[in-house]
N, C-alpha and C positions, 0 to 999 in steps of 0.2 A: 367144768365151766358151763356146759349145757344145762346141768342140774341147777346151778345157781341162776342162770338166766330164766329158766322155767319158774323157779320159786319167786324170783323178782317180779315176773309178769303176773303171777297169781296175786302177789301182795299188792301190786299196783292196781289190778282190777278190783280187788276187794276194797282197797282204799277209796277208789273212785266211787264204788257202789255205796260205801259208807258215807262219803261226802254228800252224795245225792240224797241218801236216806236222811241226812241231817239238814236238808234245806227244804224250803217250801216256796211256792209261787204266790206272789201278791200282785195286785193291780190297783189302779185308781185314776182319779182325775184331779187336776190342779186348776183352781179358779181364782179370779181376782175379786176380792171383797168390795172393791170400789165400784165396779160396774157389772159384776157377775159373769164376765167373759172368761173363757178358758185361757190358760197361759201356756202356749207352746214354747218349747225350748228350756223349760225349767229343769234344774238339776235335782235328781233324787239319788241320795247316797246313803248307804247303811253306815251309821255312826261307828267310827273306829276301824273301818275297812276301806278298801278301794273299790268295793262293789257299788255300782251305780248305773244310772241311765239318764236320759232326758225325755221329757214329754214330747209327743208328736204334735202335729199341727192342730189337733183337737184337744190338746192339753192332757192326753191320756198316757199312761205308762204301764208297763209290766216289768216285774223284777223278781229274780230268784234270790231269796235271802236265807241266811243261816237260821236254823231253828232256835238258836239261843240269842238271836239279835234282839236288842231291846228298843232301839230308836232308829229313825231315819231322818236325815237332814234334807229339807227341801228349800231351794233358793233360786232366785231369779233377779237379774239386774233391775234395780228400782223397786224391789219388793222386800219386805222384812222376812228374814229367814225363819222358817218354821221347824221346830224340833218335835217330830211326831212320834208318839209312843206306839210301838208295835205290840199288838195284842193278838187275840185269836182270829181277828177278822182277816179276810182275804181280799177285801176291796175297801179302798179308802177314798173319802172325799176331803181333799185338802184345800183350805182357803188361805191365800196369802194376802196380807195387808200391804197396801202401798207404803214404801219407805220414802216418804215424800222428799226428805232432804238428806237421805243417806246417813241417818244416825246409827244404823247398824253397819255402815261401811267400815271396813277393817283397815287400820293404819299399821304399818310395819316399821316405820322409821322413827328413830329417836326414842324408842320404848324397849322394854325388856322382851316383849313378844307381841304377837298380833293382838291389837287392842281395838275394840269398837270405838268409833269416834265419840260416842256419847260418854265414854269413860276416860277420854284424854284429859290430862291436866296441864299440857303444854301446847304450843302452837305449831301444828303441822298442816300445811295446805296440801291439797291433792287435786290433780287433774286426771280424770278417768279416761279410759279408752273411748267411751262414748263421746266425750268432749273433744278428744284429739281427732276423732274421725269426722267431725263437722266440716273442718277445713284442714286437710292434712298439710302440716307445715314442712318446710325444707329442713328444719332442724328442731331438736327438742327445746332449744332456747326460745325460738320464735313461737313455739306452741304455748308458751306461758304468757305471752303478751296480753295484758288487759283482762286476764282471767283470775288473778289471785291478788288479794290485798297484801301490801308489803313487799311485793316483788316487782322490781323495775327492770324491764328489758329494753335496751337501746340498740337499735339497728343503726349504728353510727356511720355505716357505709353500705352502699348497695352492691358492693363488689361480690359476685357469686363466690361462695366458699368461705367468706369471712365469717368470723364468729360474732354473735351478738354479745354485748356486754350485759351482765346480770348483776344487779345490786339487791341483796336481801335486807330489808329494813334499811337502817342507816349505814353510812360509811363507818368502818372500823379502823382503817389504816390511813395515816396522814401521807405517807410516801409509798407504801406498798400496794399490792394488788387488792382489789375488793372482790375478786372472783370467789364464789363459793366452792366448797369441796364437792366433787362429783363422784357418785357411787353408782355403778351399773351392775345389777344382779349380784350384789354383795362385794364386788371388786372395786377398789379405788381406781379412778380413771385420771391419768395425767394429761390426757388430750382434751379436746373441746367437744361440746355437745353436737357440733355439726357433723361429726362422724357417725352419729347414731341415727339409724333409719327409723323415722317416726311410725311407719306402718308396723314395725315390730314391737312397739311399746304398748304395754298393758296399762301402765300408770306412771305418773311423775309425782313424787311427793317432795315438798320443800320444807325442810326443818328450819324454822325461823329463829334467828337470834341465839345467843349463848345459853339462855335458859333451857331451850329445847335441844340445842346442838351439843351440850356438854358431854353427851355420850361419846362424841367423836373427838374430844380433847383438843390437842394443840394444832389441829388442822381445820378446825370448824368455827373459828372466830367470825368468818363471813357467812355462816350458814351452810347448809348442806342440801344438795339436790340429789334425790335418790330415784333412779330410773329402774323400773322393773319391766322386763320384756315378756312377751307372750310364751305360753307353753301349751301342751295339749291337755292339761289336767281338767280344764273346764268342760271338756266334751263328755258325751255319754259313753257308756261302755261299748267298746269296739266301734266307735264312731270315727270317721275320717272326714276332715273338711279341707278342701282345696280352695284357696282364695287367690283370685287374680285381680289386680287393679292396674289400670293404665290411665295416666293423665297427660294431656298435652296442652300447652298454653303458649302465649306470647307476652312479651314484656314491652312496656312503653314508658318513656319519660313523661311524668305527669305535667310538668311545667318547665318552660325554658327560662334561663337566667335573663334578667332585664339588663340589656347592654345598650349603650348609646348607638344611635343610627346617624349621628351627626358628628362634625368635627369643627375645630376652631381656626382653621387655616385659610389663607387666601387662595381662591381658585384661579387658575389660568383663564384668560379671556375666552379661550376656545375649549374649555373643559367639557362642554356638552357634546363635542365632536368625537369623544372617545367613550367606548362602552366596555372596555376590558380592565381599565384602571382609572383612578382619579388623578387628573393632571393639576398640579399645584403651581401657583405663582412662585417664581424664584428658582425653579428647578429646570435643568436642561436634561432632556431625555434622549437616549441614543436612538438612532434610526431603527424603525421596526419594533420598538419596545411595546410589549403588550401586557406588562405587569410582572410582579415578582422581583427577585433580586436581580440587579443589573448595575451597569456603570453609570449611575446617576450623578450629576454634578449640581452643586448648590444645596440649599436647604429650604424646607417649608417655612413660611412666614405666618406668624400668628396675626389674626385680625386685630385691628386697633381696639375694638370693644371687648376682645378676649372672651366672646361667647362661643360656645360650641353649638352652632345652629346652621352650619353650612352642610349641604347634602354631599354624599358620595356619588360618583358617576355610575356605579354598579353595586348591586347588593347580592351577597351570597348568604344563604342560611347555613352557616358552618355548624351550628348546633344540630341541625337536622342531618347534616352529612356525618357528624360524629356519633350522635346518639341514634343509631339506626333501629334499635329495638330488635331483639332476637328471640328465639324460641326456647322452651324448656320442656322436658318430659320426664315422666317416671314410669318404669315398668316394674311391677312387683308380683311375686308369686310366693305363696307359702303352702305348706302341707302340715296339717296337725292331725294327730292320731292319739287315741286313748284305748289301751287294751286292758285297763284295770291296774295291772302291776306296772305297766310301762306306758309313759306318754311322751310325746315329742313334738317339736316344731322344727321344720326346716324351711328356710326362706332365702330368697335372692332378690336383690333390688338393683336396678340400673337407673341411675339418676344423672341427668345432664342439664346444666343451666348455663346459657351463654350470655346472660345479662343483657345490656343495652348498647354496648360499644361496637364500633366498626372493627371488623377483622380481628376479633378476639375469641378464643375458645371458651373462656369462662372457667367453669368448674364441673367436674364429673366425679361420680362416686359409684363404686361397685361394692356391695355389701353381701356377705355370705354368712348365714347364721344357722347354728344347730344347737337346740336346747333339748335336753332329755332328762327325764326322771324315771327311776326304776326302784321298785320295792323288792329288795332281795328276799325279805321275809317280813313277818308282822313286826319285827323288831328293828330291822335294818333297811334303810333306803339311801340311795345315792342320787345326786343331781349334777348335771354338767351344763354350763352355758358357754358357748363358743361363738365368736364373731370374728370374721376376717374382713377388713375394709381396705380398699384401694381407692385413693383419691388423686386427682390431678387438678392443679390450679394454674391458670395462665394469668400472670399479672400484666396489666395493660401497659404497653410501650416500654417495658423493661424498667419501670420506675417503682420506687418504694411508696409506701402509703403516705408519707408526710413531707415529701419535697414538692408537692404540687404537680410535677410531671406533666403528663399530657393534658390534664384538666387545666392547669395553669396556662399552657400554651394555647389551648382552645379559646379560653375566655379573653385572653389578651390580644387575640387576632382581630384586626379591623374588619368590618363587614364587606369591604371591597376587595378582599384578598381571596383569590381562587386557590383553595387547598388542593385541588385536583390537577394543577399544572405539573408537567413532568420536570425532572431534573436534566441538566445538560447531558448526562451520560445515558439518558433514557429511562432511568429508574422513575417510578411514579411518585407523585406527591412531593413537589418541590420542597427541599429541606428548609430553605429560608424563603418563605413565600411573601413576606412583608418587607419591603425595602427600608421601611422606617423603624422597624422594631428590632432592637439590638439584643433583647433578652429571650426572645421566643423562637421556637422551632415549629415545624409543621407537625401537629399532633397525629395526623393520619400517617405521615412517614414513620414516626416512631412506633405506632401501632403495627404497621406493616413490616418494618425492618427488624426491630429489636425483639429478642426473645427472652422471656423470664418465666420459667416454669418450675413448679414444685410438685414432686410426686411423693406420696406417703403410702406406706403399707403399715397396717396396724392389726395385730392379733391380740384379742383379749379372751382369756379363759377364766372361768370361775367354777369351782368344784366343791362339793360338800358331801360328807358322809354323816348320816344321822343314825344314832343308836338309841332306841327307846328302852332304857335300862329297866324302868318300871313305868307304870302309868303316870307317875309324878316326876320322874327324873329322866332327863334326856341329855345325851352328849352329842355335840356337833363339832366335827372337824372341817375346817375350810382352807382352801388354797386358791389363790387367784394370781394371775400375772397379766402384764401388758408388755408387749414387745412392739416397738414402733421404730420405723426407719424412714428418714426423710432424705431426699436428694433435690437440692435446688440448683438449677442451671441457668446461667445468663450467658447469652451469646449475641455478639454484635459482629457481623461479618467484616472482612477486610475493607469492603467498599461502602461501609456505613459512614455517612457524612458526619462531620463535626465542624465547629466554627474554627476559623483560622485562615491564614493566607489571604486571598482576595475574597473574603467573606466566608467560604467554607471549602473543605477538602476531605479526602478520605481519612478516616481515623486509624486505619489499618487494623481495627478490630479490638475486641475484648472477649475474654473467655473466663468464666467464673464457675466454680463448683463448691457447693457447701453440702456436706453430708453429716447426718447425726444418727445415733442409735441409742435408743432408750430401752432398758429392761427393768421393770419394776415388779416385784413379787410381794405377796402378802400371805401370811399363814396365821390361822387363828384356831384356838381351842375354846369351846364354849360349853359350859355346864348349865343346864336349865332345870329349874324346879317349879312345878305348877300343881297346885292342889287347892281344893276348897275344904276348909275345916269349919263346919258349922256355918255361920253367917259370914265368915271371912274368906275371901278369895286371895290366894297368895301366888305371886309369880316372882321368881328370882333368877338372876343370870350372873355368872361370873366368867370372865374371859381373859385370855392372854393373846396379844396380837403382836406379830413380828412383821416389820416392813424393811425391805431392802431395795434401793433404787440406784441403778448405775446408768450413767450418761456419758456419751463420748461424741465429740464433733470435730470436724476439720474443715478448713476452707483453703482453696487455692485460687489466686487471681493472676491472670496473665494478660499483658498488653502487647499489641502489635504482632500480627501474624506474618510470618515469613512466607507462608504458602496460603493463597486464598482458597476458600471453599473447604477447608479442612478444620472442623471444630475439634481440635485436640491440643493439649498442652505441648505436645511434641512439635507442633507447627508454630509455636510462639517464639519469636526471635528477641522480644524485649524482656523486661523484668518480670519475674514471677515471685509472688509473695505467698507464704504459707502460714496458717495459724492452726492451733488445735486446742482442745479443751477436754478435760475429763473430771468427773466427780462421782462420788459414791455417798449415799445417805443411808444410814441404818437407824432404825427406831424400834424400841420395845415399849409396849403399852399394856397396862394391867387395869382392869376395871370390874366393878360389881354394881348391880342395880337391883333394887327391891321395889316391887309393886304390891300394894295392899288395897283391897276395898272391902268395906263392911256393908253388907246387905245391898250391894250394888249402888250405894248412894254416897258413902264417905270414902274418898279416894286419896291415897298417899303414894308418893313416888320419891325414892331417894337413890342417889347414885354417886359413886366416887371413882375417879380415874387417876392413874399415875403414869405420866409419859416420860420416856427417856429418848433423846434424839441426839445424833451427832451434829445436828445443826445448832444446838444450844452451846453456849460457851462452856469451856472445860470446867468451870466452877459452878455451873448452873445446869448440869446434865439432866436432872429430873425435875418435873414440874407437876403439881397436883391440880385437878379439876373436879368439880362436884356439882350436884344439883339437888334441890329439895323442892317438891311441888305437891300441890293438893287440890282437890276439887270437891264441891258439895253439889250433888244433884238434888236441888231443892224440890223439884217436882216429884221425887220419890218419897219425900217426907210430907209434903203438903199438897193437897189436891187443889189446883187453881183452875177455875173454869176457863176453857179456851186455851190453856197452856198444855202442850204435850211434853215438852222437855224444857227445863230451866236449870242452868248450871252456872255456878260461880267457880272460878279457878284462879290460882296464883302460882307463880313459880319464880325461883331464883337459881341462877346457875352461872357457871364460868366456862369459858372456852378460850382458845388461843390461836395465834397465827405464827408459823415458824419463820425465822429470819432467812435471808438469802444464804446460799451455800458458803460464799467467801467472806461473809460479814465478820465472823469471829477471828479470821486469820490475818496475818500480815500479808499484804498484797504488794508485789513488786511488778513494775512495768519493765519488760525486757525488749530491747531493740538492738539489733546488731551484736547480740551476745553480751550486752551490758545491762545489768539490772539496776533499776532506779526505784527508790522507795515511793510508794503511793499511799496506801491506806494502812493505818496502824491497827494491829489486832486487838481483840477485846475478849479475854477469857471469862468475863462476867456477863456477857451478852445473853439476854433471856428472850424468849418469845413474847410477843405482845400478849396482854392478858385482858380479856373482855369479861366483865361481870354484868349480868342483866337481871333486872326485876321486871316481871310482867304480871298484869292482872287482866282477866278476861271474863266476859259474860256471853253465854250461848243460850238462845231461847228459840224453840219451835212453837208456833201458836196458830190457832184457828185452822189447823190441818192444811195450811196453805202457805205459811210464811216461816222462814228460818232466818234469824238474825244473830250476828256475832260481832262483838266489839272487843278490842284489845288496846291497852296502853302498855308501852314498854319503855323502860329507861335503861340504856346501856352505857357503860363506862369502860373505855379501852385504855389501859395504862401501859407503860413500858414500850411505847412506840419505838421501833428501831429506825433511827434516822442517821444520816451522815453528818457529823459535826466537823466543821473546819478546825484545824489545829493552829493554835496561835503561832505566828511567825514560822510556820512549817517546822514545828518542834521536832528535833532529832531527825529532820528530813521527811517526816510524814506530813501529808497535806490534809488528810481526813481520817476519821475513825467512826465506825458504826457504834452507836450508843443507844441505850434505852432512855429517851429524852422527851417524852410528851404524853399528854392525855387527851383523848377525844371522847366527848360525851354526846350521845344521841337520844332524842325523844321521838317516839313513834306512836301515832294513832292509826289503827286499822279498823275497818268496819266492812261487813258484807251483808247483803240481804238477798236471799233467794225467795222467789215467789212463783207459785203455781197459780197463775192468774185465772186461767180457764182450763177446765178438764172435763171433757164430755167423751162420749163414745167415739165421735168422729174428729173432734177438734181439740187441740190443746195449745196453750200459750204459756211458756215458762220464761222467766226473766231472772237475771242475776246482775247485781250491782256490787262492785267492790270499790272501796275508797281507802286512801292512805295519805298521810302527811308525815314528813320527817324533818327534823332539824338536827344539825350537827355543830357542835361548838368545840373549839380547841381551848380547853380549860387550863392546860399547862404546856409550856414549851421551854425546855431547858437549853435551847440553842438559839442563836440570833434569828430574828424573822427573815424570811426569804421569799422570793418570787419563784413560781413554778408553773407548770402546765403540762400538756401532753408530751410524753417522751422526754421531758426535761430540757427541750431545746430552747435556746435563747429566743427564737422568733415566736415562741408560743407562751411565754411566761406572763400571761395576763392575770394569773391568780396569785393570791398572797396568803402566806402562812404566818400567823401571828397569834400569840397567846391572847385569849379573850375574844377572838374573832370567830365568826361563823366559817366553818369549813366549806369552801366552794365559792368564796367571794372574790370579785375581781377588783384590782386596784390600778390606778393610773392617774391621768390628769383630767380635769373637769372644765368644760366650757360653760361660762356663766350664762344663766338663762333669766336673770331678773336684776333689776336695778338695786334691790336690797342686797343681793350678793355683791354687786359692784361696790356699794357703799362701805362694805367691810374691808375693802382693800384699796380704795381710791387714793389713800395717802402714799401708796407706793407707785402710782401711775401718773403719767403725764396728763396735765389738764385737770378739769373739774368734772363733776357729775354731768354737767350740761354738754360736755364734749362726747357723750356716749348715748346710745339709744338701743332699742330692741328692734331687730330686723324682722322681716316677714316669716322667717323660719323659727323665731323665738330665741335668738341668740343675741348677746350683747356685742355691739360693734361700735367702732368710732362713728360719731355723728357725721352725716352727710356722705358716707362712703357706699351706701347700699347700691348694688348694681355696678360698682366699679371694681377695678383691680385692687383697690386699697381696702375693700370690705374684708375684714378678717375677724373671726370670733375671738373674744377675749378669754384667756385662761384664768382659773382660780389661782390665787397666791396664798401662801401661808402667812403666819404672824410676823415673819421676818422679811417678807417680800419676795421669797423664792417660790418657784412653782410648787403648788401643793400636790402631795401624793395622797390621793383619797380613794375611798370606796366608790367604785363605778357600777357595780352590778353584783348579782347573786345568782348562781346557777341553780340553786335549790328551788324546785317548784313549790307553789303555795299548797297544792294538793294534786292528786291524780285520781281519776275515776275510770273504771271500765264498766261498760254496760252491754250485756249480751242478751239476746232474745232468740228463742226458738219457737217457731210456729209450725204446727203439724195439722194437716187435714188429710185424713186417711193415709194414703201412701206418699203424700206430698209434704215436704218440709222446707222451711225457710229459716236460715240462721243468719243473724246480723250481730256484729261486734263493733261497738263504738269505743274509742279510746280518747280520753280527754286529759290533757295536762294543762293546769292553770298556772301561769307564771313560770319562773325559771329563766334567767337571762342567758343569752348566747353572745359570745364575742365573735363578730363577723369579720375575721381577718381576710376572707375572700374579697369582700366589698372594699376593704381598706386598700388592698393591693390593686384592685381594679381602678380605684381613683388615682393612684399613682400614675397609671398608664393611660389615663383619660378614656376608660372603657366602661365605667359604671353608668347605668341608665339614667341615674338622677342628674348626671351632668349634661344630658341632652336638653338643649334650650329651644329646639325647633318648635314652632307653633305656640310658644308662650308670648304673652303681651310684653312689649319692650320694658315696661316698668317693673316686670316681675322676674327678669332674667338675672342669672348669677354667672360670674366669670369662672374661668378655669382656676384662677388663683384662690378664689373663695373655697372651692372644694379641696384644693391642694393643702389648704390650711388644716383641714380635718384629717387628711392623710397623715400629716404631722411627722413626716420622715419615718414612718413605721412605728412610732411610739404608741403605747397603749393609752387610749383615751375613751371617754364615755360616749362619744358620737357613734362608735361602732358596736355599742352594747345594745342588743335588741331583745324585746320580749319574745320568749319562746313558746307562748301559749298556742295550743292547737287542739282541734277536735278532728279525729280521723275516723273515717269509715274503714276500719282495719280489715275486717273480713266480711264477706257476703257469700252465701252458698244457697242455691236452690237445688233441691234433690228430690228424686222420685224413687221410692222403694217398691220393688215387686216381691211379694212373699212367695213361698214355695207353692202354696195352694193356688195362687193366681197363675203362676208359671205352669203348674200341672194342668190347669184347664186349657192352657195354650199348647199343650203337648210337650212342655219342657220340664217335666217332673224331675229330670236328672239335675236340674239347677236348683239349689237350695234357696238362693236369694240373688237379687240383682239390684244395684243402686246406680242411678245415673245422676250426675251432678254438673252444674255450671257454677264456677267458682271465681270470685274476684278478691284480690288482695291489695291493700293500700289504695283503694279506689279513689277516695276523695280526702283532701286535707283542707281544713278551714283554719287559716292563720293570717296574721299580719306580718309574719317574718319575711324578709325580702330575699332570702336565699332560696336554693332549690327546695330545701325541706328543713323544718325546725327540729327534726329528730337527729341531732348531731351529738357527738361525744368523741370517745376514743375507743380503740380496740386493745389498749395495753393494760386494761384492768383498772384504770383510774376513771371510772365511769362518771364521777361527779363533775368533771371538767367539760362544760359545754362550749366547744371551740370549733368554729367552722373555717376550714382552710382548704380550698381547692380539692375536695374529695370526690369520690365516686358517688353520685347522687342516688338516693333511694328512688324506687320506681314502682309503678303499679303493674299488675299482671291479670290476665284473663285466661281461664282454662276450662276444659271439659274433662270429666273423669267418668270412668265406668268401672264398677266393681262387681265381680261375679263370684258366687260361692257354689261349690259342687260337693 
């Protein structure tokens, strides 16, 4: 053994000596061709190896290279990569040209292998780490707002932790979700983007439309978002970087809702003697009454003129009390290292956001990440990406997102109501603070008393083994998984008030638990071929992909605690109900893709994929998808003065969307052990099928501008919709069928400009534009009304063949005498008996300003109320405009977001009118001849029916992001004696600072969070808000 050890030591020593004998030292300097300055931080790597370094603060480097090395690759962000031939020299002067618009930027999504943007033949958008760091977003979805043409991000609610809705190009689903597929570090993500820490992200790529997303098959009909997180591979050899970032800020409601400050009731003769409540005529008040719920006798009496112009005795700013504005903060630390063969990133984030509501915890997230790459040998390397996320979300007042809840109660509370009064038992915030309001409760009480919390744990892992069989052939094995657990708890203690008895009483409590467990795994085998043969560059890839997803959930609800103060089902004396759900989805997918380019100027891309999924009907288990695309780099063929890059491209491809789990099966409703038929099964159910043709133009010119334009036409057939069964055939009420076609037309354009570039100052601008139209060209089921969550109260939207998807239907109030003339035959009197009032509506003549003033509705050809188009939620166009100004170490970033058009149905305003709370009903201070009665506005309320009075223009311009930052370089820090700090960045940040709009609600950026982003519907939601923060980032 000793002899063997001795010989091994000698061999090792000789091997090391031989290795050193076969290497040589080189050095050099890297400069910028634009201004001649040196480039610190540039990467210098020996081609085909992991040997490399980075330039120092003077742009210099030294490197030990193998004697047989032929080339080295020199790169830096914003510069074109240089491929330098290694010859007998020992010192190199390397000049990098500015890559003004990132044409050498590499795209990894939707293609066979890494592809420079200049060679793309499909549409893939990219947001880089540099752009993400300008204003760090709370989620990856928010980071896309206003930065990419064809991508719509709607923050439909300001509730912390809620996910933004994302629409890529046009809608593809009439009834299903529009959410794109999410891929993180190669693994499919079933969760939402708000679980991804933006500080960990290196880039976000968006694969737009079916022509580009065909590679992802039956899950990619809505487009694909690909998130790549940071690693250590970009560092120099044996370099370690520690990054610490802390941000602290405050939130603020930007504008309060316009509510009436007057009422229409008779005041008691001595009303001014009271300053805690408003004393009305006709009401007897108990001795010592000071406001709130009490034994009042009688009723308020409306004034004879029925104008709301009388004052209250006291005013409370209840919106100020409710929307308190809270803080938020982020603590982030990461460690990156590169030892040549191994690189890694380890990070931790602590994020907490309390929103703007009184006494709510909001949302918090803890994220732990570990990414590592290791070269086992020159032929084998492995990589691993791991993230563990814990989140907690506190829902306000125990209410769900769509029942109005505490927001409903707040807005319907009169201004003379003191929400801070105590209850009879000493609990704070009187449960029924308004003696005249029978439908509302104290929102502060519900925020304080009722608990509704969700906790999530999510672990995602993505692993790969790469084998370079030859220089041209590579094999890659991949495995990824996602394990997610949720627990939602709702708790209302025994002494929680509810309505009943003499106004209110103890509810005896509620306890609810919902738990779910998801485990999704994915395994893939990929074979790559890449080689240049003469003038032809060939890249090919063939893959097999296996998916397995298992989901389980349960819920238990119990009412009435037998023991107070014990949140346990064992303490429930009343009924308990239990439900459970379980599903498993298995899919197998096979695909192949071929890329060819000739002389780097004629580009062809072809792809075929075959998907099999258990979600498809038994007779339709396998579905094909394909793509054909091409591009011509004209500027490589023809020299055009002032044109650096000119490319024409076109693509045609198909993708799909999988139907819901239960759609193909017979569904039975079970209650009390008895099964009842519900939905009929369908063995022929297919995924929806989206085919898209796009054509694009990309041009870089004058070394200063980059322009891109795309037109895309998409057609989605085989929509999966629920069709009613005639006369409940065989007991079934509905059946999922493929029964519709939706067509979209999209125009996208972007312009990047380097407006000013000098040694000390630069101004870069980016403008993105898009316009989309969606039409239902075929519908094989009867037309129907729909809306967010499918609830009856929200069905302002109409689905009908030949109609634009996203239109609103209802009744119409006449606004001209010409409209009246078309229906006068069905009305009492003649044209002379009607007129136009000061608001522009047709009313009976002589009634203006009286209780008889009522707007006239449109009638159809038979004299019945007409059911007509009242609005269209689709915007005319959207524009994002970002600017970055830099002067030495100081930078200013500004992002403006403009949406032109797009109607909103304002259900909030409609309900406020029902309860005499909307600000437009306030007649105080108006001339007598311009006042309107309560009855006039109640006519527009229209008993909650949908009508065009509540359809408002959703146009807005937003100052979405603003950041002022100062960067200190290592050289500056060294002069201050802080050479151990590699860089420091100090920032002041504003988000959603200003909104310019005519919309009357809190914010025109409304929608839904259930995937149906096209429905712009405003109903008593958590308003969006603005925030101000300060951030410091240090690198060691």
